[in-house]
C-alpha positions as a Markdown table, in Angstrom:
| # | Residue | x | y | z |
|---|---|---|---|---|
| 1 | Met | 4.4 | 6.1 | 15.0 |
| 2 | Glu | 6.0 | 4.1 | 11.3 |
| 3 | Ser | 4.4 | 6.7 | 9.5 |
| 4 | Ala | 5.9 | 9.4 | 11.4 |
| 5 | Leu | 9.4 | 8.1 | 11.1 |
| 6 | Ser | 9.2 | 7.7 | 7.6 |
| 7 | Phe | 8.0 | 11.7 | 7.7 |
| 8 | Ala | 10.9 | 12.2 | 9.7 |
| 9 | Thr | 13.2 | 10.4 | 7.5 |
| 10 | Thr | 11.5 | 12.1 | 4.2 |
| 11 | Ala | 11.7 | 15.9 | 6.1 |
| 12 | Thr | 15.4 | 15.1 | 7.0 |
| 13 | Leu | 16.4 | 14.1 | 3.0 |
| 14 | Val | 14.6 | 17.4 | 2.0 |
| 15 | Arg | 16.6 | 19.1 | 4.5 |
| 16 | Gln | 20.5 | 17.3 | 3.6 |
| 17 | Ala | 19.9 | 17.3 | 0.0 |
| 18 | Gly | 18.0 | 20.1 | -1.2 |
| 19 | Gly | 14.7 | 20.1 | -3.2 |
| 20 | Ala | 16.1 | 18.4 | -6.5 |
| 21 | Glu | 18.5 | 16.1 | -5.4 |
| 22 | Thr | 15.7 | 14.7 | -3.4 |
| 23 | Gly | 13.4 | 14.8 | -6.5 |
| 24 | Lys | 16.0 | 12.7 | -7.4 |
| 25 | Val | 15.8 | 10.1 | -5.4 |
| 26 | Leu | 11.8 | 10.1 | -5.1 |
| 27 | Leu | 11.6 | 9.5 | -8.9 |
| 28 | Ala | 14.4 | 7.1 | -8.9 |
| 29 | Gln | 12.5 | 4.9 | -5.7 |
| 30 | Ser | 9.0 | 5.5 | -8.2 |
| 31 | Leu | 10.8 | 4.0 | -10.7 |
| 32 | Ala | 11.5 | 1.1 | -9.0 |
| 33 | Thr | 8.3 | 0.8 | -7.6 |
| 34 | Val | 6.9 | 0.5 | -10.6 |
| 35 | Trp | 9.0 | -2.1 | -12.4 |
| 36 | Phe | 8.0 | -4.4 | -9.4 |
| 37 | Leu | 4.1 | -3.3 | -10.0 |
| 38 | Leu | 4.6 | -5.1 | -13.4 |
| 39 | Trp | 5.5 | -8.6 | -11.4 |
| 40 | Asp | 3.7 | -8.3 | -8.3 |
| 41 | Pro | 1.2 | -11.1 | -8.6 |
| 42 | Arg | -0.7 | -9.9 | -5.4 |
| 43 | Phe | -0.5 | -13.6 | -3.4 |
| 44 | Glu | -1.3 | -11.9 | 0.0 |
| 45 | Asp | -5.2 | -11.1 | -1.0 |
| 46 | Ala | -5.4 | -14.5 | -1.9 |
| 47 | Gln | -3.9 | -15.9 | 0.7 |
| 48 | Gln | -6.3 | -13.8 | 3.5 |
| 49 | Arg | -8.9 | -15.1 | 1.4 |
| 50 | Phe | -8.1 | -18.9 | 0.4 |
| 51 | Val | -6.2 | -20.0 | 3.2 |
| 52 | Pro | -9.0 | -20.1 | 5.8 |
| 53 | Leu | -10.9 | -22.0 | 3.5 |
| 54 | Glu | -8.4 | -24.1 | 2.8 |
| 55 | Gln | -7.9 | -24.9 | 6.3 |
| 56 | Arg | -11.7 | -25.7 | 6.8 |
| 57 | Arg | -10.9 | -28.7 | 4.4 |
| 58 | Gly | -8.0 | -30.0 | 7.1 |
| 59 | Arg | -5.7 | -29.8 | 9.5 |
| 60 | Gly | -2.4 | -28.4 | 7.8 |
| 61 | Arg | -3.2 | -27.4 | 4.6 |
| 62 | Gly | -4.0 | -23.8 | 5.3 |
| 63 | Thr | -0.3 | -23.8 | 6.1 |
| 64 | Arg | 0.8 | -25.5 | 3.2 |
| 65 | Leu | -1.2 | -23.2 | 1.0 |
| 66 | Tyr | 0.0 | -20.1 | 3.0 |
| 67 | Arg | 3.6 | -21.5 | 2.6 |
| 68 | Arg | 3.6 | -22.4 | -1.1 |
| 69 | Leu | 2.3 | -18.9 | -2.0 |
| 70 | Leu | 4.9 | -17.5 | -0.1 |
| 71 | Trp | 7.9 | -19.0 | -1.8 |
| 72 | Leu | 6.5 | -18.4 | -4.8 |
| 73 | Asp | 6.1 | -14.6 | -4.1 |
| 74 | Val | 10.5 | -14.7 | -3.0 |
| 75 | Ala | 10.4 | -16.5 | -7.0 |
| 76 | Ala | 9.2 | -13.7 | -8.3 |
| 77 | Gly | 10.7 | -11.3 | -6.5 |
| 78 | Leu | 14.0 | -12.8 | -7.2 |
| 79 | Leu | 13.3 | -12.8 | -10.7 |
| 80 | Ala | 12.2 | -9.3 | -11.2 |
| 81 | Thr | 15.1 | -8.4 | -8.7 |
| 82 | Leu | 17.4 | -10.0 | -11.2 |
| 83 | Val | 15.8 | -8.7 | -14.0 |
| 84 | Gly | 16.0 | -5.2 | -12.8 |
| 85 | Ala | 19.3 | -5.0 | -12.1 |
| 86 | Val | 20.5 | -6.4 | -15.3 |
| 87 | Ala | 17.9 | -4.0 | -17.2 |
| 88 | Val | 19.6 | -0.9 | -15.5 |
| 89 | Leu | 23.3 | -2.7 | -15.7 |
| 90 | Ala | 22.4 | -2.4 | -19.8 |
| 91 | Ala | 21.1 | 1.1 | -19.5 |
| 92 | Gly | 23.8 | 2.4 | -18.1 |
| 93 | Thr | 26.4 | 0.8 | -20.2 |
| 94 | Ile | 24.9 | 1.9 | -23.5 |
| 95 | Gly | 24.3 | 5.1 | -22.5 |
| 96 | Leu | 21.2 | 5.5 | -22.1 |
| 97 | Ile | 21.3 | 6.7 | -18.3 |
| 98 | Ser | 24.0 | 8.3 | -16.7 |
| 99 | Ala | 26.6 | 7.3 | -14.5 |
| 100 | Glu | 24.2 | 9.7 | -11.7 |
| 101 | Trp | 21.5 | 7.8 | -11.9 |
| 102 | Leu | 22.9 | 4.4 | -12.4 |
| 103 | Val | 24.1 | 5.1 | -9.2 |
| 104 | Leu | 20.4 | 5.9 | -7.8 |
| 105 | Leu | 18.5 | 3.6 | -9.4 |
| 106 | Met | 20.7 | 0.0 | -8.7 |
| 107 | Pro | 19.8 | 0.4 | -5.0 |
| 108 | Ala | 16.1 | 1.8 | -5.6 |
| 109 | Val | 15.8 | -1.6 | -7.6 |
| 110 | Leu | 17.3 | -3.8 | -4.8 |
| 111 | Ala | 15.9 | -2.1 | -2.0 |
| 112 | Ala | 12.2 | -2.9 | -3.5 |
| 113 | Gly | 13.3 | -6.0 | -4.5 |
| 114 | Val | 14.3 | -7.4 | -1.1 |
| 115 | Thr | 10.5 | -5.9 | 0.4 |
| 116 | Thr | 8.9 | -8.0 | -2.6 |
| 117 | Pro | 7.5 | -10.8 | -0.4 |
| 118 | Ser | 6.9 | -9.0 | 2.7 |
| 119 | Gly | 3.2 | -8.8 | 1.7 |
| 120 | Ser | 2.9 | -12.5 | 1.7 |
| 121 | Ala | 4.6 | -12.6 | 5.1 |
| 122 | Ser | 2.5 | -10.0 | 6.4 |
| 123 | Ala | -0.5 | -11.9 | 5.4 |
| 124 | Gly | 0.3 | -14.7 | 8.0 |
| 125 | Phe | -0.4 | -12.5 | 10.9 |
| 126 | Ala | -4.1 | -11.5 | 9.6 |
| 127 | Ile | -4.6 | -14.9 | 8.8 |
| 128 | Thr | -4.0 | -16.2 | 12.8 |
| 129 | Asp | -5.7 | -12.8 | 14.1 |
| 130 | Gln | -2.0 | -11.7 | 14.8 |
| 131 | Leu | -2.1 | -7.8 | 13.4 |
| 132 | Ser | -1.6 | -6.5 | 16.8 |
| 133 | Arg | 2.2 | -8.2 | 17.4 |
| 134 | Leu | 2.5 | -7.8 | 13.2 |
| 135 | Gly | 2.2 | -3.6 | 14.5 |
| 136 | Met | 4.6 | -3.9 | 17.0 |
| 137 | Ile | 6.9 | -6.3 | 15.1 |
| 138 | Arg | 6.7 | -3.2 | 12.5 |
| 139 | Leu | 7.5 | -0.2 | 14.7 |
| 140 | Ala | 10.6 | -1.9 | 16.0 |
| 141 | Leu | 11.9 | -2.2 | 12.6 |
| 142 | Ala | 10.6 | 1.0 | 11.4 |
| 143 | Leu | 13.1 | 2.9 | 14.3 |
| 144 | Phe | 15.9 | 0.2 | 13.3 |
| 145 | Gly | 15.2 | 1.5 | 9.6 |
| 146 | Cys | 15.2 | 5.2 | 10.2 |
| 147 | Val | 18.5 | 5.4 | 12.3 |
| 148 | Val | 20.2 | 3.2 | 10.0 |
| 149 | Thr | 18.9 | 5.2 | 6.7 |
| 150 | Leu | 19.2 | 8.8 | 8.5 |
| 151 | Gly | 22.6 | 7.6 | 9.4 |
| 152 | Ala | 23.6 | 6.8 | 6.2 |
| 153 | Leu | 22.3 | 9.7 | 5.0 |
| 154 | Leu | 24.3 | 12.3 | 7.1 |
| 155 | Thr | 27.5 | 10.4 | 6.5 |
| 156 | Val | 27.5 | 9.5 | 2.9 |
| 157 | Gly | 24.8 | 11.2 | 1.4 |
| 158 | Thr | 21.9 | 10.4 | -0.6 |
| 159 | Val | 23.4 | 7.4 | -2.3 |
| 160 | Gly | 24.1 | 5.9 | 1.6 |
| 161 | Tyr | 20.3 | 6.7 | 2.2 |
| 162 | Leu | 19.4 | 4.7 | -0.7 |
| 163 | Ala | 21.9 | 1.6 | 0.0 |
| 164 | Ala | 20.7 | 1.5 | 3.8 |
| 165 | Thr | 17.2 | 0.9 | 2.5 |
| 166 | Val | 18.5 | -2.2 | 0.8 |
| 167 | Val | 20.0 | -3.3 | 4.3 |
| 168 | Thr | 16.9 | -2.2 | 6.3 |
| 169 | Gly | 14.1 | -3.6 | 3.4 |
| 170 | Leu | 16.0 | -7.2 | 3.5 |
| 171 | Val | 16.4 | -7.1 | 7.5 |
| 172 | Tyr | 12.3 | -6.2 | 8.0 |
| 173 | Thr | 11.3 | -9.5 | 5.0 |
| 174 | Val | 13.7 | -11.7 | 7.0 |
| 175 | Val | 11.9 | -11.1 | 10.6 |
| 176 | Val | 8.7 | -10.7 | 9.3 |
| 177 | Thr | 8.8 | -13.5 | 7.1 |
| 178 | Ala | 10.3 | -16.2 | 10.1 |
| 179 | Val | 7.8 | -14.9 | 12.3 |
| 180 | Ala | 4.8 | -15.1 | 10.3 |
| 181 | Leu | 5.6 | -18.8 | 9.2 |
| 182 | Arg | 5.6 | -19.6 | 13.0 |
| 183 | Gln | 2.5 | -18.2 | 13.5 |
| 184 | Val | 0.9 | -19.8 | 10.6 |
| 185 | Arg | 1.9 | -23.3 | 11.8 |
| 186 | Arg | 1.2 | -23.0 | 15.6 |
| 187 | Ala | -2.3 | -22.0 | 14.1 |
| 188 | Cys | -2.7 | -24.2 | 11.3 |
| 189 | Gly | -0.7 | -26.9 | 12.4 |
| 190 | Pro | 2.2 | -28.1 | 10.6 |
| 191 | Ser | 2.1 | -28.2 | 6.9 |
| 192 | Ser | 0.0 | -31.2 | 5.7 |
| 193 | Ala | 2.0 | -33.9 | 3.4 |
| 194 | Asp | -0.9 | -34.8 | 1.5 |
| 195 | His | -1.0 | -33.6 | -2.0 |
| 196 | Val | -3.0 | -29.9 | -1.6 |
| 197 | Pro | -4.7 | -28.9 | -5.3 |
| 198 | Ser | -4.8 | -25.4 | -5.7 |
| 199 | Pro | -8.2 | -24.0 | -4.5 |
| 200 | Arg | -10.9 | -23.3 | -7.2 |
| 201 | Gly | -10.9 | -20.3 | -8.3 |
| 202 | Leu | -7.1 | -18.7 | -6.9 |
| 203 | Val | -6.0 | -18.6 | -10.0 |
| 204 | Pro | -8.8 | -16.0 | -11.5 |
| 205 | Phe | -8.7 | -13.8 | -8.3 |
| 206 | Leu | -4.7 | -13.5 | -8.2 |
| 207 | Val | -4.9 | -12.2 | -11.5 |
| 208 | Lys | -8.1 | -9.8 | -10.7 |
| 209 | Ser | -6.1 | -8.8 | -7.3 |
| 210 | Ser | -2.7 | -8.5 | -9.0 |
| 211 | Ala | -4.1 | -5.9 | -11.3 |
| 212 | Thr | -5.9 | -4.2 | -8.5 |
| 213 | Gly | -3.2 | -3.8 | -6.5 |
| 214 | Ser | -0.9 | -2.8 | -9.3 |
| 215 | Val | -3.2 | 0.0 | -10.5 |
| 216 | Ser | -3.5 | 1.5 | -6.9 |
| 217 | Leu | 0.1 | 1.7 | -6.5 |
| 218 | Ala | 1.5 | 2.5 | -10.1 |
| 219 | Ala | -1.3 | 5.5 | -9.6 |
| 220 | Asp | 0.5 | 6.8 | -6.7 |
| 221 | Asn | 4.3 | 6.2 | -8.4 |
| 222 | Gly | 2.9 | 7.4 | -11.6 |
| 223 | Val | 2.2 | 10.9 | -10.8 |
| 224 | Phe | 5.9 | 11.0 | -9.3 |
| 225 | Leu | 7.6 | 9.8 | -12.9 |
| 226 | Leu | 4.8 | 12.0 | -14.8 |
| 227 | Ala | 5.8 | 15.1 | -13.0 |
| 228 | Gly | 9.5 | 14.1 | -13.0 |
| 229 | Leu | 9.2 | 13.9 | -16.4 |
| 230 | Leu | 6.5 | 17.2 | -16.9 |
| 231 | Gly | 7.9 | 19.6 | -14.8 |
| 232 | Gly | 11.3 | 18.2 | -13.7 |
| 233 | Pro | 12.7 | 16.9 | -10.1 |
| 234 | Thr | 11.0 | 20.1 | -8.0 |
| 235 | Leu | 8.1 | 19.2 | -9.0 |
| 236 | Val | 8.0 | 16.0 | -7.7 |
| 237 | Thr | 9.4 | 16.9 | -4.2 |
| 238 | Tyr | 6.6 | 19.7 | -4.2 |
| 239 | Leu | 4.4 | 16.9 | -5.0 |
| 240 | Lys | 5.9 | 14.8 | -1.9 |
| 241 | Ile | 5.7 | 17.5 | 0.7 |
| 242 | Ala | 2.2 | 18.6 | -0.1 |
| 243 | Gly | 0.9 | 15.4 | 0.1 |
| 244 | Ser | 2.8 | 14.3 | 2.8 |
| 245 | Pro | -0.2 | 15.5 | 5.3 |
| 246 | Gly | -2.5 | 13.3 | 3.7 |
| 247 | Arg | -0.2 | 10.2 | 3.6 |
| 248 | Leu | 0.3 | 10.5 | 7.2 |
| 249 | Phe | -3.5 | 10.6 | 7.4 |
| 250 | Ala | -3.8 | 7.7 | 5.3 |
| 251 | Ser | -1.0 | 5.5 | 7.3 |
| 252 | Phe | -3.5 | 6.5 | 10.4 |
| 253 | Val | -6.2 | 5.2 | 8.5 |
| 254 | Asn | -5.4 | 2.0 | 6.7 |
| 255 | Pro | -5.1 | -0.2 | 9.6 |
| 256 | Val | -9.0 | 0.6 | 9.6 |
| 257 | Ala | -8.8 | -1.7 | 6.1 |
| 258 | Ala | -6.6 | -4.6 | 7.5 |
| 259 | Gln | -8.8 | -5.2 | 10.4 |
| 260 | Leu | -12.1 | -5.2 | 8.1 |
| 261 | Tyr | -10.5 | -7.8 | 5.4 |
| 262 | Pro | -11.0 | -11.0 | 7.7 |
| 263 | Arg | -14.1 | -9.6 | 9.7 |
| 264 | Leu | -15.8 | -8.8 | 5.9 |
| 265 | Ala | -14.6 | -12.3 | 4.3 |
| 266 | Arg | -16.3 | -14.1 | 7.4 |
| 267 | Ala | -19.3 | -12.1 | 7.4 |
| 268 | Ala | -19.5 | -12.5 | 3.5 |
| 269 | Ala | -19.2 | -16.5 | 3.7 |
| 270 | Gln | -21.9 | -16.6 | 6.1 |
| 271 | Gly | -24.2 | -14.6 | 4.0 |
| 272 | Ser | -24.8 | -11.7 | 7.1 |
| 273 | Arg | -25.5 | -8.4 | 5.0 |
| 274 | Thr | -26.3 | -7.2 | 8.3 |
| 275 | Ala | -23.0 | -7.8 | 9.8 |
| 276 | Val | -21.2 | -6.3 | 6.6 |
| 277 | Val | -23.6 | -3.3 | 6.4 |
| 278 | Arg | -22.7 | -2.6 | 10.1 |
| 279 | Asp | -18.8 | -3.0 | 9.7 |
| 280 | Val | -18.9 | -0.4 | 7.2 |
| 281 | Leu | -20.8 | 2.1 | 7.9 |
| 282 | Arg | -19.2 | 2.1 | 11.3 |
| 283 | Ser | -15.7 | 2.4 | 9.9 |
| 284 | Ser | -17.1 | 5.5 | 7.4 |
| 285 | Ala | -18.4 | 7.5 | 10.5 |
| 286 | Leu | -15.1 | 6.7 | 12.6 |
| 287 | Thr | -13.1 | 7.4 | 9.6 |
| 288 | Gly | -15.2 | 10.3 | 8.5 |
| 289 | Gly | -15.4 | 12.3 | 11.7 |
| 290 | Ile | -11.4 | 11.7 | 12.1 |
| 291 | Gly | -11.2 | 13.3 | 9.1 |
| 292 | Val | -13.2 | 16.2 | 9.5 |
| 293 | Leu | -11.4 | 17.2 | 12.6 |
| 294 | Ala | -7.8 | 16.6 | 10.9 |
| 295 | Val | -8.4 | 19.2 | 8.1 |
| 296 | Val | -9.9 | 21.8 | 10.4 |
| 297 | Ala | -6.9 | 21.7 | 12.8 |
| 298 | Ala | -4.3 | 21.5 | 9.4 |
| 299 | Ala | -5.7 | 24.5 | 7.8 |
| 300 | Ala | -4.4 | 26.3 | 11.0 |
| 301 | Leu | -1.5 | 24.9 | 11.9 |
| 302 | Leu | 0.1 | 23.4 | 8.3 |
| 303 | Gly | 2.1 | 26.2 | 7.0 |
| 304 | Leu | 3.7 | 26.9 | 10.5 |
| 305 | Leu | 4.1 | 22.8 | 10.5 |
| 306 | Leu | 5.6 | 22.4 | 6.7 |
| 307 | Gly | 8.0 | 25.5 | 7.7 |
| 308 | Leu | 9.2 | 23.7 | 10.7 |
| 309 | Val | 10.1 | 20.0 | 9.1 |
| 310 | Tyr | 10.9 | 20.6 | 5.9 |
| 311 | Gly | 12.3 | 24.3 | 5.8 |
| 312 | Pro | 11.1 | 28.0 | 5.6 |
| 313 | Glu | 10.9 | 28.0 | 2.0 |
| 314 | Tyr | 8.1 | 25.2 | 1.6 |
| 315 | Lys | 5.6 | 27.0 | 3.6 |
| 316 | Met | 4.3 | 28.5 | 0.3 |
| 317 | Leu | 3.0 | 24.5 | -0.4 |
| 318 | Ala | 0.5 | 24.9 | 2.8 |
| 319 | Ala | -2.6 | 25.6 | 0.8 |
| 320 | Ala | -1.9 | 22.7 | -1.4 |
| 321 | Ala | -1.4 | 20.5 | 1.6 |
| 322 | Val | -4.7 | 21.0 | 3.4 |
| 323 | Val | -6.3 | 20.5 | -0.1 |
| 324 | Met | -4.6 | 16.7 | -0.3 |
| 325 | Leu | -5.2 | 16.5 | 3.0 |
| 326 | Ala | -9.0 | 17.0 | 2.6 |
| 327 | Gly | -8.8 | 14.2 | -0.2 |
| 328 | Ala | -7.2 | 12.0 | 2.0 |
| 329 | Ala | -10.0 | 12.2 | 4.8 |
| 330 | Leu | -12.9 | 11.5 | 1.8 |
| 331 | Arg | -10.5 | 8.6 | 0.7 |
| 332 | Gly | -10.6 | 7.4 | 4.1 |
| 333 | Ala | -14.7 | 7.6 | 4.1 |
| 334 | Val | -14.8 | 4.7 | 2.0 |
| 335 | Val | -11.7 | 2.2 | 3.9 |
| 336 | Trp | -13.5 | -0.1 | 3.3 |
| 337 | Ala | -13.8 | 0.0 | -0.4 |
| 338 | Lys | -9.8 | -1.2 | -0.3 |
| 339 | Val | -11.2 | -4.7 | 0.9 |
| 340 | Leu | -14.6 | -5.2 | 0.5 |
| 341 | Pro | -14.7 | -6.4 | -2.8 |
| 342 | Ser | -12.1 | -8.8 | -2.5 |
| 343 | Ala | -14.0 | -9.8 | 0.7 |
| 344 | Leu | -17.0 | -10.5 | -1.3 |
| 345 | Gly | -14.9 | -12.3 | -4.3 |
| 346 | Phe | -15.2 | -9.7 | -6.8 |
| 347 | Pro | -11.9 | -7.9 | -6.9 |
| 348 | Gly | -12.5 | -6.8 | -10.1 |
| 349 | Val | -14.9 | -4.0 | -9.2 |
| 350 | Arg | -11.9 | -2.1 | -7.6 |
| 351 | Leu | -9.6 | -2.6 | -10.2 |
| 352 | Leu | -12.6 | -0.7 | -12.3 |
| 353 | Phe | -13.0 | 2.3 | -9.4 |
| 354 | Leu | -9.0 | 2.5 | -9.6 |
| 355 | Ser | -8.3 | 2.4 | -13.2 |
| 356 | Ala | -10.5 | 5.1 | -14.0 |
| 357 | Glu | -9.7 | 7.3 | -11.0 |
| 358 | Gly | -6.0 | 7.0 | -12.2 |
| 359 | Val | -6.1 | 7.5 | -15.6 |
| 360 | Cys | -8.1 | 10.9 | -14.8 |
| 361 | Gln | -5.5 | 11.6 | -12.0 |
| 362 | Leu | -3.1 | 11.4 | -14.8 |
| 363 | Ala | -4.6 | 13.6 | -17.0 |
| 364 | Thr | -5.2 | 16.1 | -14.5 |
| 365 | Leu | -1.8 | 16.3 | -14.1 |
| 366 | Val | -0.9 | 16.9 | -17.8 |
| 367 | Ala | -3.4 | 19.7 | -17.4 |
| 368 | Ala | -1.7 | 21.0 | -14.2 |
| 369 | Thr | 1.4 | 21.1 | -15.6 |
| 370 | Gln | 0.3 | 22.7 | -19.1 |
| 371 | Leu | -2.1 | 25.3 | -17.7 |
| 372 | Cys | 0.4 | 26.6 | -14.7 |
| 373 | Ala | 4.2 | 28.3 | -15.1 |
| 374 | Gly | 5.5 | 26.7 | -12.5 |
| 375 | Ser | 5.7 | 24.1 | -10.0 |
| 376 | Leu | 3.9 | 25.9 | -7.1 |
| 377 | Cys | 1.2 | 26.7 | -9.5 |
| 378 | Gly | 1.2 | 23.2 | -11.0 |
| 379 | Thr | 1.0 | 21.8 | -7.5 |
| 380 | Thr | -2.2 | 23.8 | -6.3 |
| 381 | Ala | -3.6 | 23.0 | -9.2 |
| 382 | Phe | -3.2 | 19.1 | -9.2 |
| 383 | Ala | -4.8 | 18.9 | -5.8 |
| 384 | Trp | -7.6 | 20.6 | -6.1 |
| 385 | Gly | -8.0 | 18.0 | -9.4 |
| 386 | Ser | -7.5 | 14.9 | -7.1 |
| 387 | Leu | -9.9 | 16.3 | -5.1 |
| 388 | Gly | -12.4 | 16.7 | -7.2 |
| 389 | Leu | -11.9 | 13.2 | -8.5 |
| 390 | Ile | -11.5 | 11.6 | -5.0 |
| 391 | Ser | -15.1 | 13.4 | -4.2 |
| 392 | Leu | -16.7 | 11.6 | -7.3 |
| 393 | Ser | -14.7 | 7.8 | -6.3 |
| 394 | Thr | -16.5 | 8.4 | -2.8 |
| 395 | Val | -20.3 | 9.5 | -4.0 |
| 396 | Gly | -19.4 | 6.3 | -6.6 |
| 397 | Trp | -18.5 | 3.9 | -4.2 |
| 398 | Phe | -21.3 | 4.6 | -1.8 |
| 399 | Leu | -23.7 | 3.9 | -4.5 |
| 400 | Ser | -22.1 | 0.7 | -5.8 |
| 401 | Leu | -22.3 | -0.8 | -2.1 |
| 402 | Trp | -25.7 | -2.3 | -3.0 |
| 403 | Val | -25.0 | -3.5 | -6.2 |
| 404 | Leu | -21.8 | -5.8 | -3.7 |
| 405 | Leu | -24.0 | -6.5 | -1.4 |
| 406 | Arg | -26.5 | -8.4 | -3.8 |
| 407 | Ser | -24.1 | -11.3 | -3.7 |
| 408 | Leu | -25.3 | -12.1 | -0.1 |
| 409 | Thr | -27.9 | -14.2 | 0.0 |
| 410 | Asp | -29.2 | -13.8 | 3.2 |
| 411 | Pro | -30.7 | -10.2 | 4.6 |
| 412 | Gly | -29.2 | -10.5 | 7.6 |
| 413 | Thr | -30.0 | -13.6 | 9.5 |
| 414 | Pro | -27.9 | -13.9 | 13.0 |
| 415 | Thr | -25.5 | -16.6 | 12.7 |
| 416 | Glu | -23.2 | -19.0 | 14.4 |
| 417 | Pro | -19.1 | -17.5 | 13.9 |
| 418 | Gly | -17.1 | -19.7 | 12.1 |
| 419 | Pro | -14.4 | -22.0 | 13.7 |
| 420 | Ala | -10.9 | -20.2 | 14.6 |
| 421 | Val | -8.6 | -20.5 | 12.4 |
| 422 | Gly | -6.6 | -24.0 | 12.7 |
| 423 | Gln | -9.9 | -25.4 | 14.8 |
| 424 | Pro | -12.0 | -28.1 | 12.8 |
| 425 | Ser | -14.8 | -27.3 | 11.4 |
| 426 | Ala | -18.3 | -27.9 | 12.9 |
| 427 | His | -19.5 | -29.4 | 9.5 |
| 428 | Pro | -16.7 | -30.2 | 7.5 |
| 429 | Ala | -16.8 | -30.0 | 4.2 |
| 430 | Ala | -18.0 | -33.1 | 2.1 |
């Protein structure tokens, strides 16, 4: 539902502002996202891995570590927002960017900045097994955001639309943070008053996890940035529209990864290789089967749907959209790859995959724009090239699965489930 609202918002933006103006808005948002990726320490990954381990050492210790990482994330977001805003103002003052781009980039930077700590806040729901509650909160806030941003778009225009994203992003972060802090305190107890040193291995994990998350998001946003430089705003809009069914499908299957993370982390802590393999194969069968059905249905309906949603002039993107959806379906078949390396303590493995795939994806876009004369041809060529890259990546993940499982010493001997978060361990650490 949340993704459907985002889909509807983008469609309204395209219809209201047109392809070229929409491309400028998307480009401004991508620039802001890439800027914050450079500052993102990915504390949420470390929270999910280390807070439960710290909690086993004493009640309240997990709460203290969670709060510490959350406020560090807030501080990093504030610093990045301040530097980014000053940089945009300076660029506008000395004439590096036009006044038009200044009024687009400033709210885009502020909107990205206010949502920076939301990842760490959301991790509190995963830690306390309250992801369903997070889903309800996100849905309610998505409805609120959709009403506010569309109202601003229809009454003020694209600048109002971007300004509204600042307000809705701030509301989202404040609400999710407040509820998450209460949930963690309730599950893990009041924050320990004792000095809690940083867990061993936290800093190296943060470095690798941060790089992995940055590369993952930078690959997607880097495509839009490069498309804007090579093909202009129209190519950006075409890629956004053609990729929208794939993003909608990805948003449908990505929660599977969020559900898998704590399960895989617990199984890895117990050394249960069988449990890990079972969850991995089940998720691949589920998401892969759904992906096949989605591609078959889309092949017949996408032309009609794109025309109805975005306008008749965009029906020509149906072929590229089906190819991109097929790529998203393949990626969904290995949705466990998003979390398995981190759950096993090897975030560098995913970093390696994403870095190689990201570089090849950008090279594919360069080749597509050089070989094709128009935005439609470039979009279609890029779609097919991306499908080939994702196919190779999918095969690579299945081949590397056995390497990742070698870290588990127990081949699958049943073990008793570990204590729930907030409960003392039956076998406390020495």
